[in-house]
C-alpha positions as CSV (number, residue, x, y, z in Angstrom):
1,M,142.7,128.8,-88.9
2,G,143.2,132.5,-88.2
3,R,141.6,135.4,-90.1
4,T,143.2,135.8,-93.6
5,R,144.2,139.2,-95.1
6,N,140.9,139.4,-97.0
7,G,139.0,139.0,-93.7
8,R,137.9,135.4,-94.2
9,G,138.2,132.6,-91.7
10,R,137.8,132.7,-87.9
11,P,139.3,135.7,-86.1
12,P,142.1,134.8,-83.6
13,H,140.7,134.0,-80.1
14,P,141.8,136.4,-77.4
15,D,142.4,133.7,-74.8
16,V,145.2,131.2,-74.6
17,L,142.8,128.4,-75.6
18,T,139.7,128.4,-77.7
19,P,136.3,127.8,-76.0
20,G,136.2,124.2,-77.3
21,E,139.7,123.6,-76.1
22,W,138.9,125.0,-72.6
23,R,135.9,122.7,-72.3
24,V,138.0,119.6,-73.1
25,V,140.9,120.8,-70.9
26,E,138.5,121.3,-67.9
27,A,137.2,117.7,-68.4
28,V,140.8,116.4,-68.5
29,R,141.6,118.3,-65.3
30,H,138.6,116.7,-63.7
31,G,139.9,113.2,-64.5
32,R,137.6,112.3,-67.4
33,S,138.8,109.9,-70.0
34,N,138.6,110.7,-73.8
35,P,135.6,108.4,-74.3
36,E,133.8,110.1,-71.4
37,I,134.6,113.5,-72.7
38,A,133.4,112.6,-76.2
39,R,130.1,111.3,-74.9
40,A,129.5,114.3,-72.7
41,R,130.4,116.8,-75.5
42,G,128.6,114.9,-78.3
43,V,131.8,114.8,-80.4
44,S,134.1,112.1,-81.7
45,R,137.1,110.8,-79.7
46,D,139.3,112.1,-82.5
47,A,138.0,115.6,-81.9
48,V,138.8,115.2,-78.2
49,K,142.3,114.0,-79.0
50,F,142.7,117.0,-81.4
51,H,141.8,119.5,-78.8
52,I,144.1,117.9,-76.2
53,A,147.0,117.9,-78.7
54,N,146.4,121.6,-79.5
55,A,146.2,122.5,-75.9
56,L,149.4,120.7,-75.0
57,L,151.2,122.4,-77.9
58,K,149.9,125.9,-77.0
59,L,150.8,125.5,-73.3
60,G,154.2,123.9,-73.8
61,L,153.2,120.8,-71.9
62,E,154.2,117.2,-72.7
63,S,151.6,115.0,-71.1
64,R,148.0,114.6,-70.0
65,R,149.3,114.4,-66.4
66,Q,150.9,117.8,-66.7
67,L,147.7,119.2,-68.2
68,Q,145.8,117.9,-65.1
69,R,148.1,119.9,-62.9
70,W,148.1,123.1,-65.1
71,D,146.4,125.8,-63.1
72,G,145.4,128.1,-66.0
73,V,142.0,130.0,-65.8
74,S,140.0,131.1,-68.8
75,A,140.0,134.9,-69.3
76,T,136.3,134.8,-70.0
77,S,135.3,132.9,-66.8
78,A,133.9,134.7,-63.7
79,L,136.9,133.4,-61.7
80,G,139.3,134.7,-64.4
81,R,137.9,138.1,-64.0
82,R,137.9,138.0,-60.3
83,K,141.1,136.0,-59.6
84,K,143.0,139.0,-58.1
85,V,140.2,139.7,-55.7
86,M,140.0,136.1,-54.7
87,T,143.7,135.8,-54.2
88,D,143.7,138.8,-51.9
89,S,140.9,137.2,-49.8
90,I,143.2,134.6,-48.4
91,A,145.3,137.2,-46.7
92,Q,142.0,138.6,-45.2
93,G,141.4,135.5,-43.2
94,V,138.5,133.9,-45.2
95,S,137.3,130.9,-43.2
96,F,138.1,127.4,-44.5
97,G,136.8,124.0,-43.4
98,A,133.0,124.0,-44.0
99,I,131.8,120.9,-45.9
100,G,130.2,121.9,-49.2
101,Q,129.6,118.5,-50.8
102,I,129.8,114.8,-50.0
103,A,130.1,112.3,-52.8
104,R,128.7,108.8,-52.6
105,S,128.7,106.0,-55.2
106,V,125.5,104.0,-55.9
107,A,124.6,101.0,-58.0
108,D,121.3,102.3,-59.4
109,I,120.9,106.1,-59.7
110,A,117.1,105.9,-60.3
111,A,116.5,103.8,-57.2
112,A,118.9,106.0,-55.1
113,T,117.1,109.1,-56.3
114,D,113.8,107.7,-55.3
115,F,115.1,106.7,-51.9
116,F,116.8,110.0,-51.0
117,A,114.0,112.1,-52.5
118,N,110.8,110.2,-51.7
119,R,111.7,108.2,-48.7
120,L,114.2,110.4,-46.8
121,G,112.6,113.6,-48.1
122,L,115.8,115.4,-49.1
123,P,115.3,118.2,-51.6
124,H,116.3,117.1,-55.1
125,L,118.4,119.9,-56.6
126,Y,119.1,118.5,-60.1
127,S,120.3,115.5,-62.0
128,F,122.6,115.0,-65.0
129,G,122.5,111.6,-66.6
130,N,123.8,109.2,-63.9
131,L,124.5,112.0,-61.4
132,A,122.0,113.3,-58.8
133,F,122.4,116.1,-56.3
134,F,120.4,116.7,-53.0
135,D,120.4,119.4,-50.3
136,C,121.3,118.2,-46.8
137,D,120.5,121.5,-44.9
138,G,123.2,123.4,-46.8
139,V,125.5,120.5,-47.6
140,R,125.2,119.0,-51.1
141,L,125.0,115.2,-51.4
142,F,126.4,114.1,-54.8
143,L,125.4,110.6,-56.0
144,S,127.0,109.0,-59.0
145,E,126.1,105.6,-60.5
146,G,128.8,103.0,-61.0
147,D,131.8,105.3,-60.4
148,G,134.5,102.8,-59.6
149,N,136.8,105.8,-58.6
150,V,134.7,106.5,-55.5
151,S,135.0,103.6,-53.0
152,E,134.1,105.8,-50.0
153,S,132.6,109.1,-49.2
154,L,134.6,112.0,-50.7
155,L,134.6,115.3,-48.8
156,Y,134.6,118.6,-50.6
157,F,135.7,121.6,-48.5
158,R,134.2,125.0,-49.3
159,T,136.7,127.8,-49.9
160,T,137.2,131.3,-51.4
161,G,140.1,132.0,-53.7
162,I,140.7,128.4,-54.7
163,H,144.1,129.0,-56.4
164,A,145.5,130.9,-53.4
165,R,144.1,128.2,-51.1
166,Q,145.9,125.5,-53.2
167,A,149.2,127.4,-52.9
168,E,148.7,127.9,-49.2
169,L,148.1,124.1,-48.6
170,E,150.9,123.1,-51.0
171,A,153.3,125.2,-48.9
172,K,152.3,123.1,-45.9
173,G,153.1,119.9,-47.8
174,V,149.7,119.0,-49.1
175,Q,149.9,117.1,-52.4
176,F,147.4,118.2,-55.1
177,T,146.6,115.7,-57.9
178,H,144.3,118.0,-60.0
179,A,144.7,121.8,-60.4
180,P,141.7,124.0,-59.9
181,H,139.3,123.7,-62.8
182,M,135.7,124.7,-63.6
183,I,133.4,121.7,-63.8
184,H,130.0,123.3,-64.4
185,R,128.3,126.6,-65.1
186,H,124.8,126.9,-63.7
187,A,121.8,128.5,-65.5
188,D,122.4,131.8,-63.6
189,G,126.0,131.8,-64.6
190,T,127.4,130.7,-61.3
191,E,130.6,128.6,-61.9
192,E,131.6,125.6,-59.9
193,W,135.4,125.1,-59.4
194,M,137.1,122.1,-57.9
195,A,140.7,121.0,-57.1
196,F,141.6,117.6,-55.7
197,F,144.3,116.7,-53.2
198,A,145.3,113.7,-51.1
199,D,145.2,113.2,-47.3
200,N,148.0,111.7,-45.3
201,E,147.0,108.2,-46.5
202,G,146.7,109.1,-50.1
203,R,142.9,109.2,-50.2
204,P,141.2,111.9,-52.2
205,L,139.8,115.2,-50.8
206,A,138.7,118.3,-52.7
207,L,138.3,122.0,-52.6
208,I,135.1,123.5,-54.0
209,E,134.3,127.1,-54.8
210,Q,131.1,128.7,-56.3
211,V,131.9,131.9,-58.2
212,P,128.9,134.1,-59.2
213,V,129.0,136.1,-62.4
214,A,129.2,139.4,-60.4
215,A,129.9,140.1,-56.8
């Protein structure tokens, strides 16, 4: 509901989507199901469906699949404010190819955390529920419990200007399955952005970019 003539109600949001809609859309673009999004956000499944329906209507899209491939960026995000600079960086020859993260599925996250932290001695960065992250001398190891979507190690390539990099790779015939989307904002405001694509055999790979609040 927008602001009424007498000033009551919520003022119109300046972005194409509301903050709540953006949070749900980013989760959809990351491949999360409605029940997963509802649990993570602490809301009902109906609320998730409502946000998705509103987003599809506002964006003129017809399906969840189209939403996954929509490459919009929130105007209030760090990347949204710096997108022009990041796009220009591709033409300036920013290097590409360094591995930023490797994902691995485990059966028991507690046991795996103990093994990698206490037996192998890898620095434990942080954990979120059934996810745990470790530092491997600059490369991040991402462990997830019971994720049936990860049957082998998934490589995440570091990049700068993730939207421009996607366009560059698509021009070479690379097939993207998920548009660039923000998956997490760290305590210091740094944003994590990812985009997923397929290799020549259809197996998943990803781009990853960390965008600080100011640069």
